[in-house]
C-alpha positions in Angstrom: 90.9 -38.9 -23.2 88.3 -36.8 -24.9 88.4 -33.0 -24.5 85.1 -31.6 -23.4 83.8 -28.5 -25.2 83.1 -25.6 -23.0 79.4 -24.9 -22.7 78.0 -22.1 -24.8 76.5 -19.3 -22.6 72.8 -18.7 -23.3 73.4 -15.0 -23.8 75.8 -15.9 -26.6 73.3 -18.3 -28.2 70.7 -15.4 -28.5 73.1 -13.3 -30.6 71.8 -14.9 -33.7 68.3 -13.4 -33.0 69.4 -9.8 -32.6 68.0 -7.3 -35.1 70.0 -4.9 -37.1 69.8 -1.2 -36.5 67.9 -0.8 -39.8 65.3 -3.4 -38.7 65.0 -1.7 -35.3 64.4 1.6 -37.0 61.8 0.1 -39.3 60.1 -1.7 -36.5 60.0 1.4 -34.3 58.6 3.5 -37.2 55.9 0.9 -37.8 54.9 0.9 -34.2 54.8 4.7 -34.1 52.6 4.8 -37.2 50.3 2.1 -35.7 50.1 4.0 -32.5 49.4 7.2 -34.4 46.6 5.5 -36.3 45.1 4.1 -33.1 45.2 7.5 -31.5 43.5 9.0 -34.6 40.8 6.2 -34.6 40.3 6.7 -30.9 39.9 10.4 -31.3 37.3 9.8 -34.1 35.4 7.3 -32.0 35.5 9.7 -29.0 34.1 12.5 -31.2 31.4 10.2 -32.4 30.5 9.2 -28.9 30.5 12.8 -27.7 28.3 13.8 -30.6 25.8 11.0 -29.8 25.9 11.9 -26.1 25.4 15.6 -26.9 22.5 14.8 -29.3 21.0 12.6 -26.7 21.3 15.3 -24.1 19.7 17.8 -26.4 16.8 15.5 -27.1 16.3 14.8 -23.4 16.6 18.5 -22.6 14.1 19.3 -25.3 11.7 16.7 -24.0 12.1 18.0 -20.5 11.5 21.5 -21.7 8.4 20.4 -23.6 7.0 18.6 -20.5 7.8 21.6 -18.4 6.1 23.9 -20.9 3.0 21.7 -21.1 2.8 21.4 -17.3 3.2 25.1 -17.0 0.4 25.6 -19.5 -1.8 23.2 -17.6 -1.2 25.0 -14.4 -2.2 28.3 -16.1 -5.3 26.8 -17.5 -6.2 25.3 -14.2 -5.6 28.6 -12.5 -7.9 30.3 -15.0 -10.6 27.7 -14.4 -10.2 28.2 -10.7 -10.7 31.9 -11.1 -13.9 31.4 -13.0 -15.1 28.8 -10.5 -14.5 31.1 -7.6 -16.3 34.0 -9.3 -19.2 31.7 -10.0 -19.2 30.4 -6.4 -19.3 34.0 -5.2 -22.4 34.7 -7.4 -24.0 31.5 -6.2 -23.4 32.4 -2.5 -24.9 35.8 -3.2 -28.0 34.1 -4.9 -28.3 31.8 -1.9 -28.4 34.8 0.5 -31.0 36.5 -1.7 -33.1 33.2 -1.8 -32.9 32.9 1.9 -34.1 36.5 2.3 -36.9 35.9 -0.2 -38.0 32.8 1.7 -38.1 34.6 5.0 -40.0 37.4 3.4 -42.6 35.1 1.9 -43.0 33.2 5.1 -43.6 36.5 6.9 -46.1 37.6 4.3 -48.0 34.3 4.5 -48.2 34.6 8.3 -49.4 38.1 8.0 -52.1 37.1 5.5 -53.2 34.0 7.5 -54.2 36.0 10.5 -56.7 38.3 8.7 -58.0 35.2 6.8 -58.7 33.4 10.0 -60.4 36.5 11.3 -62.6 36.8 8.2 -63.4 33.0 8.3 -64.4 33.3 12.0 -66.7 36.2 11.2 -68.3 34.3 8.3 -68.7 31.3 10.5 -70.4 33.4 13.2 -72.7 35.0 10.6 -73.6 31.6 9.3 -74.7 30.6 12.7 -77.5 33.3 12.6 -81.0 31.8 12.6 -83.5 32.1 9.8 -83.9 35.5 8.2 -81.0 36.8 10.3 -78.8 34.8 7.9 -78.8 37.5 5.3 -76.5 37.8 2.3 -76.0 41.5 2.7 -73.1 43.7 1.5 -71.2 42.9 4.7 -71.6 39.1 4.0 -70.6 39.5 0.4 -67.6 41.7 1.5 -66.4 39.1 3.9 -66.7 36.3 1.3 -64.8 38.4 -1.2 -62.1 39.3 1.3 -61.8 35.7 2.3 -61.4 34.6 -1.3 -58.8 37.3 -2.0 -56.8 36.5 1.1 -56.9 32.7 0.3 -55.8 33.4 -3.3 -53.0 35.7 -2.2 -51.8 33.1 0.3 -51.9 30.4 -2.3 -49.8 32.5 -4.7 -47.3 33.3 -1.8 -47.1 29.6 -1.0 -46.4 28.7 -4.6 -43.7 31.4 -4.7 -42.3 30.0 -1.4 -42.1 26.5 -2.9 -40.3 27.8 -6.0 -37.9 29.8 -3.8 -37.2 26.8 -1.6 -36.6 24.6 -4.7 -34.3 27.3 -6.1 -32.4 27.5 -2.8 -32.0 23.7 -2.7 -30.6 23.8 -6.3 -28.3 26.7 -5.4 -27.0 24.8 -2.4 -26.3 21.7 -4.5 -24.5 23.9 -7.0 -22.5 25.5 -4.2 -21.3 22.1 -2.9 -20.4 20.9 -6.4 -18.4 24.1 -7.1 -16.6 23.8 -3.7 -15.7 20.2 -4.5 -14.5 21.2 -8.0 -12.4 24.1 -6.6 -10.8 21.7 -4.1 -9.9 19.2 -6.8 -8.4 21.9 -9.0 -6.5 23.5 -6.1 -5.0 20.1 -5.5 -4.2 19.7 -9.2 -2.4 23.1 -9.2 -0.4 22.1 -6.2 0.6 18.7 -7.7 1.4 20.2 -11.1 3.5 23.0 -9.7 5.4 20.4 -7.7 6.0 18.4 -10.9 7.2 21.5 -12.8 9.6 22.3 -10.0 10.7 18.6 -10.0 11.5 18.8 -13.7 13.6 21.9 -13.2 15.5 20.6 -10.2 16.0 16.9 -11.0 17.1 17.1 -14.6 20.9 16.4 -14.6 23.5 18.9 -15.9 25.0 18.3 -19.3 28.4 17.2 -18.0 26.8 14.7 -15.6 24.5 13.3 -18.3 27.5 12.9 -20.6 29.5 11.1 -18.0 32.1 13.8 -17.3 
């Protein structure tokens, strides 16, 4: 009868693969050195990333500051323009008031001159109705003719002045409307630009957020 060999336990079969203490020390030392190198490389990479992020933040912050400065400058320029437009509008409104007064004065003067002219013309017409020798070109006749001509000339001058005053008033009113429209546009521009400046201030993220911390 053959004697069967007892089976070799698996744990015993692995004994041949055990390392020596010296090998374990060398292996451990190698792993420590590798881990140290990896940590060092990771630190260098992290510094580079932080440097890039910081530079990127500075660039973005500089750009935001530049935009904010330009918008602020634009707001100031628009406000200056608004001030000048409003002053000009006040002058135009004053000129309109003066033109309206002038027109009323000229109309009144024309009416006041038309009544005497009609009276003189009526008297001349009545004298012209005189028969024969009664129709005499005496001093009174010549005086009425001269007065009629002078009044007619004065009225014509006043009417010309009235026409110029009315044309000037129309131009002033057009200028007023244009100024009021321009002022409204610039007021809206200031409101929008101020809102954009405030938006730049409020919405730009903090450094730690932009860098992902």
